[in-house]
C-alpha positions in Angstrom: 12.3 -35.8 -71.4 13.4 -32.1 -72.2 12.8 -31.6 -76.1 14.0 -29.1 -78.5 10.6 -27.3 -78.3 10.7 -26.8 -74.8 13.9 -25.3 -75.0 12.7 -23.1 -77.5 9.5 -22.2 -75.5 11.1 -21.1 -72.3 14.6 -20.6 -73.9 13.6 -16.2 -74.8 17.1 -14.8 -75.0 18.8 -16.9 -72.4 21.4 -19.7 -74.2 20.0 -23.5 -74.3 23.0 -24.5 -71.7 21.1 -21.7 -68.7 17.7 -23.1 -69.8 18.6 -26.7 -69.0 20.2 -26.0 -66.1 17.6 -24.1 -64.6 15.0 -27.1 -65.8 17.9 -28.8 -64.0 17.9 -26.6 -60.7 14.0 -26.4 -60.6 13.1 -30.2 -60.8 15.7 -31.2 -57.7 13.8 -28.6 -55.8 10.8 -30.5 -56.8 12.0 -34.3 -56.4 13.2 -32.4 -53.4 10.1 -30.9 -51.6 8.1 -34.0 -53.1 10.9 -36.6 -50.6 10.2 -34.4 -47.9 6.5 -33.9 -47.6 6.6 -37.7 -48.2 4.0 -37.2 -51.3 4.3 -39.6 -54.2 4.9 -37.6 -57.6 3.1 -38.8 -60.9 4.4 -36.8 -63.6 8.6 -36.6 -63.4 10.1 -34.0 -61.5 12.1 -32.5 -65.6 7.9 -32.2 -66.5 7.0 -30.2 -63.4 9.5 -27.7 -63.7 9.4 -27.5 -67.6 6.0 -26.5 -66.6 6.7 -24.0 -63.9 8.7 -22.2 -66.7 5.8 -22.3 -69.5 3.6 -20.6 -67.2 6.0 -17.6 -65.9 5.8 -19.6 -62.0 9.7 -20.0 -62.7 11.9 -17.5 -64.7 15.3 -17.6 -65.7 18.1 -15.3 -63.9 21.8 -15.0 -65.7 23.8 -12.8 -63.8 25.4 -10.3 -66.6 29.7 -10.9 -67.0 30.3 -7.6 -66.5 28.7 -8.1 -62.7 30.7 -10.9 -62.2 34.3 -9.9 -63.3 33.5 -7.5 -60.9 32.6 -9.5 -58.3 35.5 -11.5 -58.9 37.7 -8.1 -58.9 37.3 -7.6 -55.5 
């Protein structure tokens, strides 16, 4: 389970929403990879995803609003 302390550890300057979305995406990747390889996970994918972010194996990259607006205008 994603606890408030886990969010604060990963968060940095990003929003909580961004952290939750990033962890959820990574957890889905972990689950899909395990299923594709026929592996049985002992830990839940969300816990593994949180550890990936805490250890620095993955980082949150949030696009800036200015870049998004420029792409929308084109």
